C-alpha positions as CSV (number, residue, x, y, z in Angstrom):
1,M,1.5,-5.5,8.5
2,K,4.8,-6.8,7.2
3,V,5.2,-7.8,3.5
4,S,8.5,-9.4,2.5
5,Y,9.9,-8.7,-1.0
6,N,9.5,-11.5,-3.4
7,K,10.6,-9.9,-6.7
8,S,12.6,-6.9,-5.5
9,K,16.2,-6.9,-4.5
10,D,16.0,-3.9,-2.2
11,K,13.7,-1.1,-0.9
12,I,14.4,1.2,-3.9
13,D,13.4,-1.6,-6.4
14,A,10.3,-2.5,-4.3
15,Y,9.2,1.2,-4.0
16,N,9.5,1.7,-7.7
17,L,7.5,-1.4,-8.5
18,A,4.9,-0.6,-5.9
19,K,4.3,3.0,-7.1
20,K,3.3,1.6,-10.5
21,V,0.5,-0.4,-8.7
22,V,-0.5,1.8,-5.8
23,N,-1.9,4.7,-7.7
24,K,-5.3,6.4,-8.2
25,K,-6.0,4.7,-11.5
26,Y,-5.3,1.2,-10.1
27,L,-7.3,1.8,-6.9
28,S,-10.2,3.1,-8.9
29,K,-10.9,-0.4,-10.2
30,W,-12.3,-1.0,-6.7
31,N,-14.2,2.2,-6.8
32,I,-11.8,3.8,-4.2
33,D,-11.6,7.5,-4.6
34,C,-8.4,8.7,-2.9
35,D,-5.3,10.8,-3.1
36,V,-2.0,8.9,-3.5
37,N,1.3,10.5,-2.6
38,C,4.7,9.0,-3.3
39,D,7.7,10.2,-1.4
40,G,10.9,8.9,-3.1
41,E,13.3,10.3,-0.5
42,K,11.6,8.5,2.3
43,H,10.5,5.5,0.2
44,K,7.0,5.8,1.3
45,I,3.6,5.7,-0.4
46,S,0.5,7.0,1.3
47,A,-3.2,7.0,0.3
48,H,-6.0,9.0,1.8
49,G,-9.6,8.7,1.1
50,K,-13.1,8.9,2.6
51,G,-12.9,6.7,5.7
52,F,-9.3,5.5,5.4
53,D,-5.6,6.3,5.5
54,M,-2.9,3.9,4.3
55,E,0.8,4.2,4.5
56,I,3.4,1.8,3.0
57,K,7.0,2.3,4.2
58,F,9.7,0.4,2.3
59,L,12.5,-0.9,4.6
60,H,15.7,-2.9,3.9
61,D,14.1,-6.3,3.1
62,Y,10.3,-5.8,3.6
63,C,7.6,-3.1,3.5
64,H,5.5,-2.1,6.5
65,T,1.8,-1.3,5.7
66,E,-0.4,0.6,8.1
67,L,-4.1,0.9,7.4
68,K,-6.4,3.1,9.5
69,L,-10.2,2.8,8.9
70,S,-13.2,4.8,10.0
71,F,-15.5,3.3,12.5
72,L,-17.9,2.1,9.9
73,L,-15.2,0.3,7.9
74,R,-13.3,-1.3,10.8
75,A,-15.4,-4.5,10.4
76,F,-13.6,-5.0,7.1
77,Q,-10.1,-4.3,8.2
78,G,-8.9,-7.9,8.0
79,K,-10.4,-8.3,4.5
80,F,-8.8,-5.0,3.3
81,E,-5.4,-5.9,4.8
82,G,-5.5,-9.3,3.1
83,I,-6.2,-7.8,-0.3
84,I,-3.4,-5.2,0.2
85,K,-0.9,-7.9,1.2
86,E,-1.9,-10.1,-1.7
87,E,-1.4,-7.3,-4.2
88,L,1.9,-6.2,-2.8
89,E,3.2,-9.8,-2.7
90,K,2.2,-10.2,-6.3
91,H,4.1,-7.1,-7.5
92,I,7.1,-6.6,-5.1
C-alpha cells in the first residue's frame, strides 16, 4: 500500500514523524501486543505480533506499507490497511 507524504518534505522527515506514532505504546490503545523496530539507516519501521507482520518503508516521496496477516485475520485485511493508511496520512 502506498501512502503519499502530506506533512513531510522527505523520507527522513516522514520516518521521524512516523516513529513517534508507530510504537508499542500507540499500538497498545488497540490492544495490539507487538514488537516495533525502527531502522534509521534504512528508513524502515517494522512491527511483529501474534498473527501479523507489518513493514513501512520510507521512500523519496511516499511510504510503502506491507501487512501480512495470519489466516484467521485475513478477513480483516482491508479494514486494517484502511486504519493504517488513515493514521499515516494524518501524521506524515
